[in-house]
N, C-alpha and C positions, 0 to 999 in steps of 0.2 A: 759203795763209796760216798753216795750222796743221800744217805738215809736221813740225816738231821735236817737237810734242806728240803728234800722232796717228800718225806713222810714224817712231818714234825710231831704228829700225834701217835705214832706207832710206839710199841714197847721197845723197839730197837733204838729209836731216837731218844726215848726217855733214858735208856741205859747209858747212852753217850753223855747226856746232860748230867746224869748222876756221877759218871766218871769224871767229868769236868769239875763238878762241885767237890767231890772227894779229893781231887788233886789240889784244888785251890785251898781247901781247909787243912791239907796235910803240911808236913814240915817243908815240902818242896813247893809250896804254893806261891812263893815269891820268885821262883825260877823263871827266867825269860827265855832261855834257849833250851829246847827239849829235843832229845833224840828219841825217835820211835823205832824200835828194832825188834827182831824176833830171832829164833834159833835157826829156822830153815825157811827157804822160799815158800810162798803160799800160805804162811801162817796168818795173814790178814793185816800185815803192817801198814800197807798203803791205805786200806779202808779206815783203820784206826787213826792214822795221821790226818787224813782228809776230814773225817768227822769230828775229831778233836779240834782241828783248826776252825771248822765251821761253827762248832758250839761256842768257841771263844768269840767269834765274830758276832754271834747272836747276842752277846753281852756288850755289844758296841766296842769291842776291842779291835785293834788293828794287828793283823797277823800276816807273816810271810812264810810260805811253805816251800821248803827246798828239797829237791830230789837229789839225794846223794848216793843213790844206788847206780853207779856207772855201768855195771854189768847187766842190769835188768831194770832200766828206768820205766816209770809208770805214769808220771804226771801228764805227759803229752797225750796219753790215751784217756786219762780221767778228765782232763781239761783240754780238749782239742783246741788248737790255736796256731799261732805262728810256729813254723817248724824250727828246730834247733839252731843250726848255723852257728854264728859267732856268739849268740846269746845263750850261754849256758854256764853252769857252775865250773866245769873244767876249764873253760876259757878265762873265767874270772880269776881262778887260782893260778893259771899259767901267765896271767898278766896281759892277755890278748884283748880284754875289754874291761870296762869298769862295771862295778856292781849294778849301778843304775841302768846300764844298758842290758843287763841280763834279766831284770825284773819285768814280768808281764802281768797283765790283769787276768784273774780267773773268771771274770764275769760275775763274781759275787762281791758285793760292796764290802770293803774292809779286808779282803783276802787277796794277796798278791802271790805270785809264783816265781821260782827260779828253777828252770829245767836242768837236767843233768849235763847236757851238752855232749860233745863227742867223747868217746871212750879214751881216756889217757893211758899212757904206757905204765904209769906208776901211781895208781889210784890211792893206795894206802899212804904213801909219802905225801901226796897232795892234800889229802883230808886231814893229816896230822901236822901239817906245816904251819908256819907263821901266817901265811896268807889266809888260811881258813880261820884262824883265831882272830885276825884283824877284820875279816868279813863279818863274822858273827858279832863282834863288838860294834862295828859300824851299823849293822842292821838293828841291833838292840836299842840304838838311839832313836830310830824312827818307828819301831814297831813294839807293841806290847808283848808279843811272843814271836820267837823264831822257832818253827817246828821243822825238824829234819826227818824226812822219810829215809831211813838208813838201810844198808844191806844186812843180810843175815849174819849173826854172830858166829855160828858154827862152821860157816863155809869159807869166809874170808876174814882177814885181819882189819879190814876197813872200819867195821863197826866199833872195834875196840879202841882204835885211835880217835874216832869221832867222839866216843863216850868221854874221852879225856878233855875235849875242848868245849863241851857244852856244860850247862849247869847241872842237868839231870838227864837220866835215861828212863824211858818207859819200855818194858818188855811185853811183847804180845805172844801168847801161847794159844794154839788152836785146839779147841776142845775135842775135835775129831781126829787130829793128826799128831799132836805133840805128845811124846812119851814122857813119863815122869823123869827118867834119867836125862833126856835131852834138855828138859826145862832146868833141872838142877845144874847141868853142865853149862848152860847158857848164863845163868846167874853167876856161877863160880868164875867163869872166864872174865866177866866184867868186874867182879870183885877183886880179881887178881891184879887188875890194872888200876885199882882204887877209884873206879867209876862210881858216881853217885846214882844209885838206882832208886827212883821215886816209888816204883811199884810195878805190878804186873797186871795185864789185862787178859782175861779169858775170852777168847774170840769164838763165836759160833756155838755158845752154850744154848741148849734148848730151854724154853720157858715152860714151867709146869702149868698144866691146865687148872683153871679155877683159882689162880693166884690172886692176890690183892689187886694188882694192876688190871688184870682181865675183868674182875668184878666191877671196878670203878670206871673203866673206860671202854 
Protein backbone atom coordinates (compact mmCIF):
# COMPACT_ATOMS: atom_id res chain seq x y z
CA UNK A 1 0.00 0.00 0.00
CA UNK A 2 2.93 2.39 0.57
CA UNK A 3 5.10 1.52 -2.44
CA UNK A 4 5.20 5.05 -3.89
CA UNK A 5 6.28 6.56 -0.56
CA UNK A 6 8.54 3.83 0.85
CA UNK A 7 10.17 2.54 -2.36
CA UNK A 8 10.16 5.55 -4.71
CA UNK A 9 12.80 4.11 -7.08
CA UNK A 10 11.21 0.68 -7.49
CA UNK A 11 9.56 -0.58 -10.67
CA UNK A 12 6.28 -0.78 -8.72
CA UNK A 13 6.47 2.87 -7.73
CA UNK A 14 7.31 3.84 -11.31
CA UNK A 15 4.26 1.87 -12.50
CA UNK A 16 2.02 3.94 -10.21
CA UNK A 17 3.56 7.18 -11.46
CA UNK A 18 2.96 6.04 -15.03
CA UNK A 19 -0.63 5.21 -14.07
CA UNK A 20 -1.06 8.73 -12.66
CA UNK A 21 0.42 10.34 -15.77
CA UNK A 22 -1.73 8.23 -18.10
CA UNK A 23 -4.80 9.19 -16.09
CA UNK A 24 -3.96 12.90 -16.19
CA UNK A 25 -3.42 12.83 -19.96
CA UNK A 26 -6.60 10.86 -20.65
CA UNK A 27 -10.09 12.21 -21.25
CA UNK A 28 -10.74 11.72 -17.51
CA UNK A 29 -7.74 13.84 -16.53
CA UNK A 30 -9.79 16.74 -15.18
CA UNK A 31 -11.89 14.49 -12.91
CA UNK A 32 -11.74 15.48 -9.26
CA UNK A 33 -13.71 12.65 -7.64
CA UNK A 34 -12.45 9.15 -8.43
CA UNK A 35 -13.89 5.81 -7.34
CA UNK A 36 -11.40 2.93 -7.19
CA UNK A 37 -13.15 -0.44 -7.19
CA UNK A 38 -12.72 -4.03 -8.35
CA UNK A 39 -14.80 -7.07 -9.05
CA UNK A 40 -14.05 -9.11 -5.93
CA UNK A 41 -12.39 -8.62 -2.51
CA UNK A 42 -8.61 -8.92 -2.55
CA UNK A 43 -8.16 -7.60 -6.09
CA UNK A 44 -5.85 -4.81 -4.84
CA UNK A 45 -8.29 -1.91 -4.71
CA UNK A 46 -6.95 -0.39 -1.47
CA UNK A 47 -3.32 -0.62 -2.63
CA UNK A 48 -4.18 1.14 -5.88
CA UNK A 49 -6.26 3.82 -4.15
CA UNK A 50 -3.56 4.60 -1.56
CA UNK A 51 -0.69 4.65 -4.07
CA UNK A 52 -2.66 6.73 -6.57
CA UNK A 53 -3.46 9.24 -3.83
CA UNK A 54 0.20 9.32 -2.76
CA UNK A 55 1.40 9.79 -6.35
CA UNK A 56 -0.93 12.81 -6.72
CA UNK A 57 0.46 14.21 -3.45
CA UNK A 58 3.98 13.89 -4.91
CA UNK A 59 2.87 16.47 -7.50
CA UNK A 60 2.06 18.86 -4.63
CA UNK A 61 -1.66 18.21 -4.95
CA UNK A 62 -4.00 18.04 -1.99
CA UNK A 63 -5.93 14.76 -1.75
CA UNK A 64 -8.53 13.25 0.57
CA UNK A 65 -8.89 9.46 0.59
CA UNK A 66 -12.26 8.04 1.69
CA UNK A 67 -12.91 4.48 2.86
CA UNK A 68 -16.39 3.67 1.51
CA UNK A 69 -16.14 -0.09 2.01
CA UNK A 70 -18.38 -0.35 5.08
CA UNK A 71 -18.35 -4.15 5.13
CA UNK A 72 -14.55 -4.53 4.96
CA UNK A 73 -12.84 -1.20 5.79
CA UNK A 74 -9.06 -1.00 5.31
CA UNK A 75 -7.76 2.53 5.88
CA UNK A 76 -7.57 2.15 9.68
CA UNK A 77 -5.10 -0.70 9.13
CA UNK A 78 -3.13 1.04 6.38
CA UNK A 79 -2.93 4.33 8.33
CA UNK A 80 -3.23 3.44 12.03
CA UNK A 81 -4.45 6.35 14.09
CA UNK A 82 -7.45 7.53 16.01
CA UNK A 83 -10.05 4.77 16.27
CA UNK A 84 -13.36 5.17 14.41
CA UNK A 85 -15.98 6.32 16.93
CA UNK A 86 -18.03 9.26 15.71
CA UNK A 87 -15.46 10.28 13.11
CA UNK A 88 -16.36 8.24 10.05
CA UNK A 89 -18.12 8.39 6.68
CA UNK A 90 -21.25 6.61 7.93
CA UNK A 91 -21.69 9.16 10.72
CA UNK A 92 -21.24 12.07 8.32
CA UNK A 93 -23.86 10.65 5.94
CA UNK A 94 -26.22 10.00 8.85
CA UNK A 95 -25.86 13.61 10.01
CA UNK A 96 -24.21 12.70 13.32
CA UNK A 97 -21.06 14.75 12.66
CA UNK A 98 -19.73 17.29 10.19
CA UNK A 99 -17.31 16.37 7.40
CA UNK A 100 -14.51 18.40 9.01
CA UNK A 101 -14.83 16.30 12.16
CA UNK A 102 -14.39 13.06 10.22
CA UNK A 103 -11.22 14.15 8.39
CA UNK A 104 -7.94 13.00 9.95
CA UNK A 105 -4.31 13.29 8.92
CA UNK A 106 -2.58 10.34 7.26
CA UNK A 107 0.85 11.43 8.42
CA UNK A 108 1.71 12.24 4.79
CA UNK A 109 1.75 15.93 3.87
CA UNK A 110 -1.13 16.75 1.56
CA UNK A 111 -3.06 13.52 2.18
CA UNK A 112 -6.09 13.45 4.48
CA UNK A 113 -8.35 10.52 5.32
CA UNK A 114 -11.97 9.77 6.12
CA UNK A 115 -12.47 6.33 7.66
CA UNK A 116 -15.54 4.20 6.99
CA UNK A 117 -17.03 4.57 10.48
CA UNK A 118 -19.55 2.18 12.05
CA UNK A 119 -21.35 -0.25 9.74
CA UNK A 120 -24.74 1.26 8.76
CA UNK A 121 -27.88 -0.79 8.24
CA UNK A 122 -28.43 0.62 4.73
CA UNK A 123 -25.00 1.17 3.10
CA UNK A 124 -26.17 1.33 -0.54
CA UNK A 125 -28.88 3.89 0.22
CA UNK A 126 -26.40 6.01 2.20
CA UNK A 127 -23.72 5.98 -0.50
CA UNK A 128 -26.20 6.85 -3.24
CA UNK A 129 -28.02 9.54 -1.29
CA UNK A 130 -28.02 13.32 -1.48
CA UNK A 131 -25.69 13.56 1.56
CA UNK A 132 -22.94 11.69 -0.32
CA UNK A 133 -23.33 13.94 -3.35
CA UNK A 134 -23.11 17.04 -1.15
CA UNK A 135 -20.10 15.66 0.74
CA UNK A 136 -18.16 15.06 -2.47
CA UNK A 137 -19.04 18.54 -3.76
CA UNK A 138 -17.89 20.08 -0.49
CA UNK A 139 -14.60 18.15 -0.47
CA UNK A 140 -13.89 19.00 -4.12
CA UNK A 141 -13.78 22.68 -3.13
CA UNK A 142 -10.92 22.06 -0.68
CA UNK A 143 -9.00 19.25 -2.41
CA UNK A 144 -7.53 18.67 -5.87
CA UNK A 145 -8.74 15.06 -5.82
CA UNK A 146 -11.25 13.06 -3.79
CA UNK A 147 -10.36 9.36 -4.07
CA UNK A 148 -12.81 6.74 -2.81
CA UNK A 149 -11.70 3.22 -1.90
CA UNK A 150 -14.89 1.40 -2.81
CA UNK A 151 -16.42 -2.04 -2.23
CA UNK A 152 -16.33 -4.82 -4.87
CA UNK A 153 -18.77 -4.41 -7.76
CA UNK A 154 -19.76 -8.06 -8.09
CA UNK A 155 -20.64 -8.65 -4.43
CA UNK A 156 -22.70 -5.64 -3.39
CA UNK A 157 -24.62 -2.82 -5.08
CA UNK A 158 -22.72 -0.13 -3.12
CA UNK A 159 -20.06 0.35 -5.81
CA UNK A 160 -22.65 0.88 -8.54
CA UNK A 161 -24.44 3.64 -6.67
CA UNK A 162 -21.08 5.23 -5.79
CA UNK A 163 -20.03 5.18 -9.44
CA UNK A 164 -23.05 7.37 -10.20
CA UNK A 165 -22.06 10.14 -7.77
CA UNK A 166 -18.35 10.48 -8.71
CA UNK A 167 -16.76 11.90 -11.84
CA UNK A 168 -15.06 8.67 -12.93
CA UNK A 169 -14.38 5.11 -11.80
CA UNK A 170 -11.12 3.17 -12.05
CA UNK A 171 -11.41 -0.63 -12.00
CA UNK A 172 -8.74 -2.91 -10.54
CA UNK A 173 -8.25 -6.45 -11.86
CA UNK A 174 -5.87 -8.92 -10.24
CA UNK A 175 -3.50 -10.62 -12.68
CA UNK A 176 -3.43 -13.77 -10.54
CA UNK A 177 -7.07 -14.02 -9.50
CA UNK A 178 -9.46 -12.14 -11.82
CA UNK A 179 -10.98 -14.29 -14.56
CA UNK A 180 -11.75 -12.76 -17.94
CA UNK A 181 -15.50 -13.29 -17.49
CA UNK A 182 -15.48 -11.61 -14.07
CA UNK A 183 -13.61 -8.60 -15.50
CA UNK A 184 -16.07 -8.28 -18.38
CA UNK A 185 -19.04 -8.59 -16.02
CA UNK A 186 -17.60 -5.93 -13.69
CA UNK A 187 -17.25 -3.47 -16.59
CA UNK A 188 -20.71 -4.34 -17.92
CA UNK A 189 -22.41 -3.80 -14.55
CA UNK A 190 -20.99 -0.28 -14.27
CA UNK A 191 -21.82 0.50 -17.90
CA UNK A 192 -25.41 -0.54 -17.27
CA UNK A 193 -25.78 2.27 -14.71
CA UNK A 194 -24.06 4.75 -17.09
CA UNK A 195 -20.97 5.09 -14.89
CA UNK A 196 -17.96 6.84 -16.42
CA UNK A 197 -15.11 4.30 -16.43
CA UNK A 198 -11.75 6.04 -16.81
CA UNK A 199 -9.90 2.76 -17.34
CA UNK A 200 -8.64 -0.42 -15.72
CA UNK A 201 -5.54 -1.28 -13.70
CA UNK A 202 -3.92 -4.72 -13.90
CA UNK A 203 -2.69 -5.39 -10.37
CA UNK A 204 0.10 -7.84 -9.54
CA UNK A 205 1.43 -8.38 -13.07
CA UNK A 206 4.97 -9.81 -13.20
CA UNK A 207 7.72 -7.70 -14.76
CA UNK A 208 9.78 -9.34 -17.52
CA UNK A 209 13.47 -9.81 -16.78
CA UNK A 210 15.83 -7.71 -18.83
CA UNK A 211 13.21 -5.09 -19.63
CA UNK A 212 14.07 -1.45 -20.29
CA UNK A 213 13.36 -0.34 -16.72
CA UNK A 214 15.58 -3.11 -15.28
CA UNK A 215 18.47 -2.17 -17.58
CA UNK A 216 18.23 1.54 -16.82
CA UNK A 217 17.75 1.39 -13.06
